[in-house]
C-alpha positions in Angstrom: 8.5 -28.0 -6.3 5.6 -29.3 -8.3 2.5 -28.4 -6.4 3.4 -26.2 -3.4 1.7 -26.6 -0.1 0.4 -23.2 1.0 -0.6 -22.1 4.4 -2.6 -18.9 5.1 -1.9 -16.8 8.2 -4.9 -14.6 8.9 -8.4 -15.4 7.6 -10.3 -12.4 9.0 -10.6 -9.0 7.4 -8.7 -9.0 4.1 -7.8 -12.6 4.8 -11.1 -13.6 3.4 -9.8 -12.5 0.0 -6.9 -14.8 0.5 -9.2 -17.6 1.4 -11.2 -17.0 -1.8 -8.3 -16.7 -4.2 -6.1 -19.4 -2.8 -9.2 -21.7 -2.8 -9.6 -21.1 -6.5 -5.9 -21.9 -7.1 -6.4 -25.1 -5.0 -9.4 -26.2 -7.0 -7.4 -25.6 -10.2 -4.7 -27.9 -8.9 -2.0 -25.1 -8.9 -1.5 -25.3 -5.1 -2.5 -27.4 -2.2 -4.1 -25.2 0.5 -3.0 -27.3 3.5 -3.3 -25.1 6.6 -4.6 -21.8 8.0 -4.1 -20.0 11.2 -6.0 -17.2 13.0 -6.4 -16.8 16.8 -10.0 -15.6 16.2 -10.9 -18.4 13.7 -14.2 -19.3 15.5 -15.5 -15.9 14.4 -15.0 -16.7 10.7 -17.2 -19.8 10.4 -17.8 -19.5 6.7 -14.1 -19.2 5.8 -13.2 -22.0 8.2 -15.8 -24.4 6.7 -14.5 -23.6 3.2 -10.9 -24.2 4.2 -11.8 -27.5 5.8 -13.7 -28.6 2.8 -10.5 -28.2 0.8 -8.6 -30.3 3.3 -6.9 -27.5 5.2 -6.1 -27.9 8.8 -6.9 -25.0 11.1 -4.6 -23.7 13.8 -5.0 -21.1 16.5 -1.5 -19.6 16.1 0.9 -19.0 13.3 3.7 -20.7 15.3 1.7 -24.0 15.3 1.1 -23.7 11.6 4.8 -23.0 10.8 5.9 -25.9 13.0 3.4 -28.4 11.6 5.4 -29.4 8.7 2.3 -29.0 6.5 3.4 -26.0 4.4 6.1 -25.1 1.9 5.2 -21.4 1.9 2.6 -19.0 3.4 0.5 -16.0 2.5 -0.1 -13.5 5.3 -3.1 -11.2 5.8 -2.2 -10.0 9.3 -2.4 -6.7 11.2 0.0 -4.0 10.0 2.0 -3.7 13.3 3.2 -7.3 13.0 4.1 -7.4 9.3 7.8 -6.7 9.7 8.4 -9.0 12.7 6.5 -11.8 10.9 8.6 -11.4 7.8 11.8 -11.6 9.8 10.6 -14.8 11.5 9.6 -16.4 8.2 13.0 -15.4 6.7 14.8 -16.9 9.7 12.8 -20.2 9.2 13.5 -20.0 5.4 9.8 -20.2 4.7 8.8 -18.3 1.5 6.0 -15.8 2.0 3.5 -13.5 0.4 2.8 -10.6 2.7 0.0 -8.1 2.4 1.0 -4.4 2.1 2.7 -2.6 3.6 5.8 -4.8 4.2 6.9 -2.4 6.9 6.2 1.2 8.1 9.7 2.3 9.1 12.7 2.4 6.9 14.8 0.5 9.5 12.3 -2.4 9.5 12.2 -2.3 5.7 15.9 -2.6 5.5 15.9 -5.5 8.0 13.3 -7.4 6.0 15.2 -6.9 2.7 18.5 -8.1 4.3 16.9 -11.1 6.0 15.1 -12.2 2.8 18.2 -11.9 0.7 20.2 -13.8 3.3 17.6 -16.6 3.4 17.5 -16.8 -0.3 13.7 -17.4 -0.4 11.0 -16.2 -2.7 9.2 -13.3 -1.0 6.4 -11.2 -2.4 4.5 -8.1 -1.2 0.8 -7.6 -1.9 1.1 -4.5 -4.1 -0.9 -6.5 -6.6 -1.3 -3.8 -9.2 2.2 -4.6 -10.4 0.8 -7.9 -11.7 -1.7 -6.2 -14.0 -1.0 -6.3 -17.8 -1.9 -2.6 -18.0 0.8 -1.7 -15.4 3.4 -3.9 -17.1 2.7 -2.3 -20.4 3.0 1.2 -19.0 6.3 0.4 -17.3 7.7 -1.3 -20.4 7.0 1.8 -22.6 8.4 4.2 -20.0 11.6 2.2 -19.7 12.0 1.8 -23.4 12.2 5.6 -23.6 9.5 5.9 -26.2 8.1 9.1 -24.7 11.4 10.4 -23.3 12.3 10.9 -19.6 9.6 11.1 -16.8 9.1 14.7 -15.8 6.3 14.4 -13.3 4.0 11.7 -11.8 0.8 12.9 -10.3 -1.1 10.3 -8.3 -4.6 10.9 -6.9 -6.9 8.9 -4.6 -10.2 10.3 -3.6 -12.0 7.8 -1.4 -14.7 7.7 1.3 -14.5 5.9 4.6 -17.1 5.4 7.4 -16.6 5.4 11.1 -17.2 1.7 11.1 -14.0 1.3 9.1 -12.0 2.7 12.0 -13.9 0.5 14.5 -13.0 -2.8 12.8 -9.7 -3.4 14.6 -7.7 -2.0 17.5 -4.9 -0.5 15.3 -7.1 1.2 12.7 -6.2 4.9 12.3 -3.4 4.7 14.9 0.1 5.9 14.7 1.4 3.3 17.1 0.1 0.2 19.0 2.0 -1.6 21.8 5.2 0.1 21.0 5.1 -0.7 17.3 4.5 1.9 14.5 1.3 1.5 12.5 0.9 4.8 10.7 -2.5 3.6 9.4 -3.6 6.3 7.0 -3.7 7.2 3.3 0.1 6.7 2.9 0.5 3.2 4.4 -2.8 1.5 4.0 -5.8 2.1 1.8 -4.2 4.3 -0.8 -0.6 3.0 -0.4 -1.0 1.1 -3.7 -1.3 4.4 -5.6 1.8 5.9 -3.9 3.8 2.8 -4.5 2.7 2.6 -8.2 3.6 6.3 -8.8 7.1 5.7 -7.6 7.3 2.5 -9.7 6.3 4.4 -12.8 8.9 7.1 -12.1 11.7 4.5 -12.0 14.0 4.3 -15.0 14.6 0.6 -14.9 12.1 -2.2 -15.4 12.1 -3.7 -11.9 13.0 -0.6 -9.9 11.2 2.4 -8.5 12.4 6.0 -8.1 13.7 7.2 -4.8 12.7 10.5 -3.1 15.6 12.9 -2.5 14.0 16.0 -1.1 10.3 16.3 -0.2 7.6 18.1 1.7 4.2 16.9 2.8 1.0 17.9 4.7 -1.0 15.4 6.8 -4.5 16.0 8.2 -7.4 14.2 9.7 -11.1 14.9 10.3 -12.1 11.4 11.4 -11.5 10.8 15.1 -8.2 9.0 14.6 -4.5 9.6 15.3 -3.1 9.1 11.8 -3.9 11.0 8.6 -7.0 10.6 6.4 -6.0 13.4 4.0 -2.6 14.1 2.6 -0.5 15.8 -0.1 3.1 15.1 -1.0 5.7 16.7 -3.3 9.0 14.9 -3.8 12.0 15.5 -5.9 13.2 12.1 -7.2 16.7 10.7 -7.9 15.6 10.1 -11.5 15.3 13.9 -12.0 11.5 13.9 -12.0 8.9 15.0 -9.5 6.2 13.2 -7.7 2.9 14.7 -6.5 0.5 12.6 -4.4 -2.9 13.7 -3.3 -5.1 11.5 -1.2 -8.2 11.6 1.0 -10.6 9.2 2.7 -13.0 12.1 3.4 -14.8 12.7 0.1 -18.5 12.8 -0.3 -18.2 10.3 -3.1 -15.6 7.7 -3.8 -13.7 8.1 -7.2 -11.4 5.8 -9.1 -7.7 6.5 -8.4 -5.7 8.1 -11.2 -2.1 8.3 -12.0 -0.8 10.7 -14.7 2.8 10.3 -16.0 4.1 13.4 -17.8 7.0 12.6 -20.0 9.2 14.7 -22.4 7.3 13.5 -25.4 4.0 12.3 -24.2 1.6 11.5 -21.3 0.3 8.3 -19.9 -3.0 8.2 -17.9 -4.0 5.2 -15.8 -7.4 5.2 -14.0 -7.3 2.1 -12.0 -8.8 -0.3 -14.4 -7.9 -2.3 -17.5 -7.7 0.7 -19.9 -4.8 3.1 -20.4 -4.6 6.4 -22.3 -1.4 7.1 -24.2 -1.0 10.7 -25.5 1.7 11.3 -28.1 2.1 14.3 -30.4 -1.3 15.6 -29.1 -3.0 12.4 -30.2 -4.7 10.3 -27.5 -5.1 6.5 -27.9 -6.8 4.3 -25.4 -5.8 0.7 -25.1 -7.5 -2.1 -23.2 -5.8 -4.9 -21.4 -7.2 -8.2 -20.1 -7.8 -9.3 -16.5 -10.7 -7.8 -14.5 -9.4 -5.8 -11.5 -11.2 -8.0 -9.0 -9.1 -10.9 -10.2 -5.7 -9.2 -10.1 -4.9 -11.0 -6.8 -4.9 -14.2 -8.7 -2.1 -12.8 -10.9 -0.1 -11.7 -7.9 -0.5 -15.0 -6.2 0.3 -16.7 -9.5 3.6 -14.8 -9.7 4.5 -16.0 -6.2 3.5 -19.6 -6.9 5.6 -19.6 -10.1 8.6 -18.3 -8.1 8.2 -21.3 -5.8 8.0 -23.7 -8.7 10.7 -22.4 -11.0 12.6 -19.7 -9.2 11.4 -16.9 -11.5 11.2 -13.4 -9.9 8.1 -12.3 -8.1 6.3 -9.2 -9.4 6.9 -7.2 -6.2 9.8 -8.3 -4.0 10.5 -6.4 -0.7 13.3 -4.3 -2.2 10.8 -2.8 -4.6 9.0 -1.3 -1.6 11.9 0.6 0.0 11.3 3.9 -1.7 7.6 3.7 -0.8 8.4 3.4 2.9 11.1 6.1 2.6 8.5 8.4 1.0 5.9 7.7 3.7 8.4 8.2 6.5 9.6 11.4 4.9 6.0 12.7 4.8 5.7 12.4 8.5 9.1 14.0 9.1 8.0 16.9 6.9 4.5 17.4 8.3 4.9 16.2 11.8 1.9 14.7 13.6 -1.3 14.9 11.4 -3.2 18.0 12.0 -6.8 18.1 13.1 -9.0 20.2 10.8 -11.6 22.5 12.4 -15.2 21.3 12.5 -16.3 24.3 10.4 -14.8 22.6 7.4 -16.4 19.2 8.0 -19.8 17.7 7.2 -20.7 14.7 9.3 -23.7 12.6 8.2 -25.3 9.3 9.1 -25.3 6.9 6.1 -25.5 3.1 5.7 -25.8 2.4 9.4 -22.7 4.4 10.2 -21.4 7.9 10.1 -19.1 9.5 7.6 -17.0 12.6 7.7 -16.7 14.8 4.6 -14.0 17.4 4.2 -16.0 20.1 2.5 -14.7 20.9 -1.0 -11.8 18.4 -0.9 -12.4 17.1 -4.5 -12.2 20.7 -5.9 -9.2 21.5 -3.8 -7.3 18.4 -5.0 -8.3 19.1 -8.7 -6.9 22.7 -8.3 -3.8 21.4 -6.6 -3.2 19.1 -9.5 -3.6 21.9 -12.1 -1.2 24.2 -10.2 1.2 21.4 -9.1 0.8 22.7 -5.6 0.2 21.5 -2.0 -2.8 22.6 -0.1 -1.1 25.3 1.9 0.3 26.8 -1.4 -3.3 27.4 -2.4 -3.9 29.3 0.9 -6.7 26.8 1.9 -7.7 28.2 5.4 -7.1 24.9 7.2 -3.8 24.0 5.5 -0.4 24.3 7.2 2.8 23.9 5.3 5.3 21.1 6.0 9.0 21.7 5.8 11.3 20.5 3.1 13.3 17.5 4.3 16.3 15.7 2.7 15.5 12.0 2.7 18.2 10.8 0.3 20.2 9.0 3.0 17.4 8.0 5.3 18.4 5.0 7.5 16.1 5.4 10.5 12.6 6.9 11.2 11.4 7.8 14.6 8.3 10.0 15.2 8.8 9.9 18.9 12.1 10.1 20.9 11.3 6.7 22.6 8.7 4.8 20.6 8.9 1.9 23.0 7.7 3.8 26.1 6.2 7.1 24.9 2.5 7.0 24.0 1.3 8.9 20.9 0.8 12.6 21.6 -2.5 14.2 20.7 -2.4 15.7 17.2 -2.0 19.5 17.0 -5.1 21.5 16.3 -5.6 23.0 12.8 -6.9 26.4 12.0 
């Protein structure tokens, strides 16, 4: 396939980034952006005009696009609840795809997707784009080479800030389920999912594999008026012998750059979300810089997918590299149960930037202390924290938060202390 014809499904929301980056690849002559589909396309006039200027045909539905004969492959920026079903449909049609994260939110759907893609024998990539960054590739290579010994612990942190308008942007935002399909839209499966996925990837002992959780516990909370979690902490024992700690919040007063620390037998690696990495060996710290600005990493991820179409080379993040991520996310809900609502006495709500934000008072300091002590929030005796139970997830095959997810509406979350 010399110059693949690419279609885009979903041009609103994060789809605008697909429009921008695929448009650049089209102008470079690396692809032909031939079609796009979105049922709400009249609302996105600027993107539609740009697509049409490149010669792309606009469709109202993905079915019309897929049956048009205009595309060799597609990229998808669609709502989370339809990711798995769309991947299964594309695999059945044998149409290669690039799907935004998460590829699925239940382990049973993840397994169906992996099996369908392997049966179809098509290139399929998931939009955990950090795996395409040179800095990430360098860290993984050094870990796998054993230069610093075995991985003992991986500590991943995401301290972000979200406004109420963020949760009003779409019907499924912040929900556990929508129309009988799981969404689990929170720190684990959406905005900070990249950090959790990357932490598991660093913990893996092989180049293109991630570590799997064996036993784990978690705590899930929220202070925004949502069903899913906006603050979480996770501890997992991994099949590689190491441990994972994940701390995340969307309720900070100030947004910070995510950080992952990999503690190994003979050194430490610290990644802080950009193009520089700190390597600490024998007490000596060295900082190395790698090319590619973070705002262009999507071009690398798309480029990996395009090269797979052309020559059959592996994509940077295939579906099977996401299974342990889904397993960990599901295990967190099994451990914690429904996300707990934190009392208003620990919350600061303020008007800012034409919206409102909710700040969990002291959460930055709490997370920093939890990192130092390798503890979860309840271990620190934080007054609003409630411990989750240890769960064995080593043989997880199915996840259900409700007895009958097709008919039972989400229950109100339990009140915190």
